[in-house]
BATIPA-979580 format. One record per residue (C-alpha): residue number from 0; residue in three letters; chain; x, y, z. Coordinates in pm, 1 decimal. Example, Ala and Ser with C-alpha at 12.3 -4.5 7.8 and 13.67 -1.06 7.14 Angstrom:
keba  fike  vexdren  X  Y  Z
0  ALA  A  1230.0  -450.0  780.0
1  SER  A  1367.0  -106.0  714.0
This chain:
keba  fike  vexdren  X  Y  Z
0  MET  A  4929.1  10459.5  9485.5
1  THR  A  5214.0  10451.7  9736.0
2  PRO  A  5547.9  10620.6  9658.9
3  VAL  A  5722.2  10283.2  9650.9
4  ARG  A  5493.7  10163.3  9370.9
5  LEU  A  5500.8  10496.4  9192.7
6  GLN  A  5880.6  10506.4  9163.8
7  PRO  A  5912.4  10222.9  8905.9
8  LEU  A  5636.5  10385.8  8699.9
9  LEU  A  5822.8  10717.4  8699.2
10  LEU  A  6147.0  10544.9  8606.8
11  GLY  A  5979.7  10361.4  8318.9
12  THR  A  5818.7  10685.5  8200.3
13  ALA  A  6156.6  10857.7  8204.9
14  ALA  A  6305.6  10572.1  8000.5
15  VAL  A  6030.2  10593.0  7736.8
16  LEU  A  6063.2  10971.6  7710.9
17  ALA  A  6441.9  10947.0  7688.1
18  ALA  A  6411.1  10690.8  7407.1
19  THR  A  6170.4  10925.6  7228.3
20  HIS  A  6422.1  11208.2  7255.5
21  LEU  A  6703.5  10986.9  7125.1
22  LEU  A  6494.5  10880.9  6825.3
23  GLY  A  6441.5  11247.8  6745.0
24  VAL  A  6815.3  11313.2  6762.9
25  LEU  A  6892.7  11003.2  6558.1
26  PHE  A  6659.2  11086.7  6270.9
27  GLY  A  6659.7  11465.7  6302.4
28  ASN  A  6280.2  11474.6  6340.3
29  PRO  A  6173.4  11484.2  6708.2
30  PRO  A  5828.9  11327.1  6765.9
31  LEU  A  5805.2  11520.3  7094.4
32  ARG  A  6003.5  11843.0  7124.5
33  HIS  A  6025.3  11846.9  7503.2
34  ALA  A  6074.5  11473.8  7556.9
35  GLU  A  6411.4  11533.2  7724.3
36  VAL  A  6259.3  11791.0  7960.3
37  LEU  A  5980.3  11552.9  8059.4
38  ALA  A  6225.6  11265.6  8108.0
39  LEU  A  6436.6  11473.7  8347.3
40  LEU  A  6126.0  11587.4  8534.6
41  ALA  A  6024.3  11223.2  8577.7
42  LEU  A  6371.6  11147.5  8715.4
43  GLY  A  6335.9  11438.9  8955.6
44  ALA  A  6000.1  11307.3  9079.3
45  TYR  A  6155.6  10961.3  9120.5
46  ALA  A  6432.7  11108.1  9334.6
47  LEU  A  6196.2  11313.9  9548.7
48  LEU  A  5985.5  11008.6  9631.1
49  GLY  A  6290.7  10816.5  9748.9
50  GLU  A  6536.2  10867.0  10032.6
51  LEU  A  6815.5  11095.8  9924.8
52  PRO  A  7141.0  11168.5  10105.9
53  LYS  A  7141.5  11489.8  10304.3
54  PRO  A  7100.0  11765.0  10214.0
55  ARG  A  6800.8  11631.0  10020.7
56  TRP  A  6779.5  11934.6  9791.0
57  VAL  A  7112.4  11866.3  9615.3
58  VAL  A  6999.0  11594.0  9372.6
59  PRO  A  6667.9  11766.5  9279.1
60  ALA  A  6855.7  12094.2  9231.4
61  ALA  A  7104.0  11922.7  8999.4
62  LEU  A  6819.4  11773.9  8794.2
63  LEU  A  6648.2  12114.2  8783.9
64  VAL  A  6960.9  12263.2  8624.8
65  LEU  A  6944.1  11993.8  8357.1
66  VAL  A  6574.0  12062.6  8300.2
67  VAL  A  6647.0  12430.7  8240.7
68  GLU  A  6921.2  12348.8  7990.6
69  ALA  A  6705.4  12086.5  7814.6
70  TYR  A  6421.9  12338.0  7779.1
71  ARG  A  6661.3  12605.2  7652.8
72  THR  A  6807.9  12373.7  7388.0
73  ALA  A  6485.1  12201.1  7285.4
74  PRO  A  6476.7  12147.1  6906.1
75  ALA  A  6286.7  12401.5  6703.7
76  ALA  A  5990.0  12308.5  6490.8
77  ILE  A  6095.2  12130.0  6173.3
78  ASN  A  6113.2  12354.8  5868.2
79  HIS  A  6013.2  12132.1  5578.2
80  ASP  A  6143.9  12386.0  5326.7
81  HIS  A  6500.2  12319.0  5440.9
82  ASP  A  6603.6  11960.1  5493.9
83  LEU  A  6956.6  12041.0  5612.3
84  GLN  A  7011.4  12258.8  5919.1
85  LEU  A  7369.6  12362.1  5991.0
86  LEU  A  7431.4  12427.5  6357.6
87  LEU  A  7798.1  12514.2  6306.9
88  PRO  A  7818.6  12873.9  6435.1
89  ALA  A  8150.7  12976.3  6279.7
90  PRO  A  8123.7  13080.4  5912.0
91  GLU  A  8419.5  13124.6  5682.9
92  GLY  A  8600.9  13452.6  5719.8
93  PRO  A  8683.7  13664.2  6024.0
94  SER  A  8491.2  13596.1  6340.7
95  PRO  A  8239.3  13869.2  6433.5
96  SER  A  8350.8  13856.7  6796.4
97  PRO  A  8659.9  13724.4  6974.6
98  VAL  A  8650.3  13366.7  7098.3
99  MET  A  8624.6  13360.6  7476.3
100  LEU  A  8597.6  13122.3  7766.6
101  THR  A  8221.9  13177.2  7774.9
102  ASP  A  8186.7  13016.7  7430.2
103  GLY  A  8290.8  12682.2  7574.5
104  LEU  A  8108.6  12743.1  7901.3
105  ALA  A  7781.1  12795.4  7714.5
106  LEU  A  7803.9  12434.3  7592.1
107  THR  A  7888.7  12271.8  7925.1
108  TRP  A  7750.4  12490.9  8202.7
109  ALA  A  7466.7  12254.3  8297.9
110  PRO  A  7661.8  11925.8  8337.6
111  LEU  A  7948.2  12124.4  8491.7
112  ALA  A  7713.6  12274.3  8750.8
113  VAL  A  7571.7  11927.9  8824.4
114  SER  A  7919.3  11777.7  8868.7
115  LEU  A  8040.1  12055.9  9098.2
116  LEU  A  7717.7  12055.0  9300.7
117  LEU  A  7726.9  11678.8  9360.3
118  LEU  A  8101.7  11686.8  9419.8
119  GLY  A  8070.6  11951.9  9689.0
120  ALA  A  7792.9  11765.3  9869.2
121  GLY  A  7928.5  11414.5  9806.4
122  ARG  A  8242.3  11467.8  10013.7
123  ARG  A  8021.1  11484.9  10325.9
124  TRP  A  7791.7  11190.7  10247.6
125  PRO  A  7816.0  10883.2  10470.9
126  ILE  A  7956.5  10557.6  10337.4
127  ALA  A  7669.8  10357.9  10188.6
128  HIS  A  7800.4  10015.4  10287.1
129  GLN  A  8097.3  9856.0  10458.8
130  PRO  A  8373.3  9792.8  10381.8
131  ALA  A  8440.8  10107.5  10181.9
132  ALA  A  8642.6  10102.3  9861.6
133  ARG  A  9014.7  10111.6  9923.0
134  ARG  A  9177.7  10448.3  9882.7
135  ARG  A  9481.8  10345.4  9677.5
136  PRO  A  9297.9  10179.7  9382.0
137  VAL  A  9058.8  10474.2  9364.4
138  VAL  A  9346.4  10723.8  9357.9
139  VAL  A  9535.4  10527.0  9092.2
140  GLY  A  9224.0  10496.7  8877.0
141  THR  A  9150.7  10866.7  8913.9
142  VAL  A  9503.4  10963.9  8807.8
143  LEU  A  9495.5  10734.8  8502.8
144  ALA  A  9150.9  10857.9  8398.0
145  THR  A  9266.1  11218.9  8436.3
146  LEU  A  9573.1  11160.6  8220.1
147  LEU  A  9368.5  10987.5  7950.2
148  PHE  A  9106.7  11259.9  7946.2
149  VAL  A  9356.7  11548.1  7939.0
150  ALA  A  9543.2  11378.7  7652.9
151  TYR  A  9251.2  11419.9  7409.1
152  PRO  A  9218.0  11803.1  7411.8
153  ALA  A  9598.3  11829.1  7438.9
154  VAL  A  9642.6  11628.3  7118.6
155  ARG  A  9376.1  11827.9  6936.7
156  LEU  A  9533.2  12156.2  7046.8
157  SER  A  9880.3  12034.7  6946.8
158  GLU  A  9753.2  11939.8  6601.1
159  LEU  A  9608.9  12287.3  6559.5
160  ALA  A  9933.6  12450.9  6673.6
161  LEU  A  10138.8  12243.7  6427.0
162  ASP  A  9900.0  12322.0  6141.1
163  LEU  A  9907.5  12693.4  6214.2
164  SER  A  10284.7  12696.6  6250.7
165  ALA  A  10331.6  12521.4  5914.8
166  ARG  A  10085.6  12760.0  5750.8
167  GLU  A  10270.6  13064.8  5885.9
168  GLN  A  10598.7  12938.2  5745.3
169  SER  A  10452.9  12869.2  5399.5
170  ASN  A  10236.8  13180.9  5374.0
171  SER  A  10397.2  13522.8  5341.8
172  THR  A  10073.4  13720.0  5380.9
173  SER  A  10007.6  13894.1  5710.6
174  THR  A  9777.4  13692.2  5932.6
175  ASP  A  9704.6  13661.0  6301.7
176  PRO  A  9989.9  13500.5  6496.5
177  ALA  A  9953.5  13128.0  6549.9
178  TRP  A  9980.0  13158.8  6925.5
179  THR  A  9676.6  13391.1  6934.5
180  THR  A  9455.3  13128.6  6773.4
181  VAL  A  9599.2  12853.6  6992.9
182  VAL  A  9536.6  13055.0  7311.3
183  SER  A  9179.9  13140.4  7209.1
184  THR  A  9112.5  12777.2  7122.5
185  GLY  A  9259.2  12668.2  7454.9
186  SER  A  9029.6  12905.5  7641.5
187  VAL  A  8727.8  12754.2  7465.5
188  LEU  A  8841.4  12401.8  7556.6
189  LEU  A  8887.7  12494.3  7922.1
190  ALA  A  8521.2  12447.8  8019.5
191  PRO  A  8487.4  12094.7  7869.5
192  LEU  A  8821.7  12008.2  8030.5
193  VAL  A  8702.8  12120.4  8373.8
194  LEU  A  8379.6  11927.3  8320.2
195  GLY  A  8567.8  11606.0  8251.3
196  LEU  A  8798.6  11652.3  8550.0
197  ALA  A  8506.7  11733.9  8781.8
198  ALA  A  8319.2  11424.0  8662.7
199  ILE  A  8628.3  11207.4  8722.1
200  CYS  A  8668.4  11346.2  9074.7
201  LEU  A  8297.2  11288.2  9136.8
202  THR  A  8340.4  10927.4  9023.0
203  ALA  A  8619.5  10877.2  9275.3
204  VAL  A  8418.3  11034.2  9559.0
205  LEU  A  8112.8  10819.4  9485.7
206  PHE  A  8319.3  10502.4  9469.2
207  ARG  A  8476.7  10586.8  9805.1
208  ARG  A  8126.9  10640.2  9948.7
209  GLY  A  8011.3  10300.4  9820.1
210  ARG  A  7763.1  10443.6  9569.4
211  VAL  A  7866.9  10228.4  9274.9
212  ILE  A  7565.6  10292.1  9048.2
213  ALA  A  7599.9  10669.0  9084.3
214  ALA  A  7976.4  10639.4  9032.4
215  VAL  A  7919.3  10464.5  8699.3
216  GLY  A  7688.9  10751.8  8602.1
217  ALA  A  7957.6  11005.2  8692.8
218  ALA  A  8210.5  10810.7  8484.7
219  LEU  A  7973.3  10822.5  8186.2
220  LEU  A  7940.4  11196.8  8244.2
221  ALA  A  8317.2  11223.2  8199.9
222  VAL  A  8288.6  11023.3  7876.3
223  ALA  A  8011.3  11256.1  7759.2
224  ALA  A  8250.5  11549.7  7806.1
225  LEU  A  8467.9  11426.4  7517.0
226  PRO  A  8217.0  11525.1  7242.8
227  GLN  A  8194.4  11864.4  7412.8
228  VAL  A  8560.4  11914.5  7322.4
229  ASP  A  8471.5  11874.5  6955.3
230  LEU  A  8169.5  12101.7  6991.2
231  ALA  A  8388.6  12366.7  7155.2
232  LEU  A  8633.4  12341.9  6864.3
233  ALA  A  8344.7  12410.6  6628.7
234  THR  A  8299.3  12756.3  6784.6
235  VAL  A  8652.6  12861.0  6685.8
236  ASP  A  8694.5  13039.1  6353.5
237  LEU  A  9002.6  12857.1  6222.3
238  PRO  A  9204.0  13000.7  5933.6
239  PHE  A  9152.9  12839.2  5595.5
240  GLY  A  9351.2  12522.0  5552.4
241  THR  A  9378.9  12436.5  5920.1
242  GLY  A  9173.7  12203.5  6132.3
243  ARG  A  9181.5  11929.0  5873.8
244  ASN  A  9172.1  11673.4  6156.7
245  PHE  A  8857.3  11820.9  6309.4
246  THR  A  8618.4  11617.1  6094.3
247  PRO  A  8439.4  11460.3  6395.9
248  VAL  A  8313.5  11809.8  6479.7
249  SER  A  8076.3  11823.4  6183.3
250  SER  A  7924.8  11490.4  6284.7
251  PHE  A  7818.8  11635.3  6619.5
252  VAL  A  7696.5  11978.2  6506.0
253  ILE  A  7509.0  11911.5  6182.5
254  THR  A  7145.8  11809.2  6198.4
255  PRO  A  7089.4  11563.1  5912.9
256  PRO  A  6808.1  11567.3  5658.6
257  SER  A  6488.7  11384.4  5738.8
258  LEU  A  6517.0  11002.9  5748.1
259  THR  A  6898.0  11028.1  5757.1
260  VAL  A  7055.6  10854.2  6055.0
261  ALA  A  7288.3  11062.8  6273.5
262  PRO  A  7447.6  10810.3  6512.5
263  LEU  A  7713.2  11029.1  6675.5
264  PRO  A  7478.5  11297.7  6814.1
265  ALA  A  7236.4  11026.0  6926.2
266  LEU  A  7519.6  10836.7  7096.6
267  ALA  A  7637.8  11150.2  7277.3
268  ALA  A  7282.5  11227.0  7392.1
269  ALA  A  7231.5  10866.4  7504.9
270  ILE  A  7550.0  10867.7  7714.1
271  GLY  A  7445.0  11190.3  7883.6
272  LEU  A  7091.3  11073.7  7964.5
273  ILE  A  7212.5  10736.3  8093.9
274  ALA  A  7464.7  10917.0  8313.5
275  TYR  A  7195.6  11140.3  8465.6
276  ALA  A  6963.0  10843.4  8519.4
277  LEU  A  7233.6  10639.5  8694.4
278  LEU  A  7322.2  10934.7  8915.6
279  ALA  A  6959.1  10987.5  9017.4
280  VAL  A  6887.1  10617.3  9073.6
281  GLY  A  7219.1  10545.3  9243.8
282  LEU  A  7196.5  10834.7  9485.1
283  THR  A  6831.5  10762.9  9567.9
284  ARG  A  6899.5  10397.3  9643.0
285  ALA  A  7219.0  10477.5  9831.6
286  GLY  A  7028.9  10711.4  10060.5
287  ARG  A  6853.5  10416.7  10226.9
288  ARG  A  7174.2  10216.3  10263.9
289  GLY  A  7365.4  10519.7  10390.7
290  GLN  A  7105.3  10586.9  10658.3
291  THR  A  7114.4  10220.2  10762.8
292  VAL  A  7491.4  10227.1  10809.6
293  THR  A  7477.8  10558.5  10993.6
294  ASN  A  7214.3  10436.7  11239.4
295  SER  A  7373.2  10095.6  11298.0
296  PRO  A  7570.0  10041.4  11620.9
297  GLN  A  7945.9  10080.2  11588.3
């Protein structure tokens, strides 16, 4: 079977495996533990069989990073003695270790590495087709998307600061200063924030290079960074009575009982997988168009 005929088969296999993984996330009972790993490997094989922009190793290396993270976070075997599995790492009471930047980085290192890797290489890729996207609309869109994305963690951090400040004024007992908790929470949110900004910049670069499909994938990667903000908040040990507006966090970090639908984690996983698929497909297809434009007479 020729590579051209094998590529659609690999893409269809990746789609089936991704759907299997999403069903496992949705119902909390994965039919195939490493379905996400296999789906990403199929995407990597699809990319290798196509014509990628130079250097050719960038896209496979990015997918390899995702494979490593998917294998590391593969769901454990279901324990039928316990229907409810809490993944929230911060118990009530004092935190056993100080909250650090690495707590947020542990959640986002793989998509962040992919965004930075593609962003660094994408600035040197040729334009896939003429005419290229105009610079001014791309810049305006990038600025607006950046402001909208930064607003979300800023609002969540402001809510926490107001709650802590009100608690300090009403409580005479000695507690940690409010600014200490706010600073530690801000350090945890830094990694998801950088991920979103890197994905937005990658979207702009891909649009300017005429790789529209890959640019849509990068934009979805920025959207997928928003749940990471909530997951990062879940690592912070907040004082009792604060964080009352952080209810979306529990929806993302609690694995439901069997046969109980968990739409938010499934939606977050679906956005991420679709983003990776669009990036792989868009960059593979754009490689042929980019080479055609480069070799055409000026």
